[in-house]
C-alpha angles and dihedrals in degrees: 000000000000118000090236091061087062097052118093125187118207132184116223096200108029093273115193122235090030087156091059093049088044091060095042096048092046087052090051092049100045094046118088115226112254097027102092110082113226091022107050092163093062117105134027130294112273113264097021092114091045093063118099118276095253093044095046102045098077095038091046090050093051095045093046090049092054095043091045090050088057105034108025099031095169093073140043127211105245097184141336119216122191127185137165128218126219088275092057094249111147121222118198124199117191115194115202138182137186114275112245 
């Protein structure tokens, strides 16, 4: 199963255009930092998603918040939840809201 299939974007306040932000956030999450020519800062540091659920949730929230501020300025990251099922598959939920 691909990592992108385990990422869910949720709007905390009925944000319009959630589909657009869904695509942008998923691209940000699955892209490794330093691999996109012309925008080397886009993406997350390598290995951040490989950390355990408890270890990665705070780091992921901080990294996503910083990257969203720069690359998707219309929204903010309100919260990030990660959980693993009994098969070890990690589900990630990213809660977003409109920047005011």
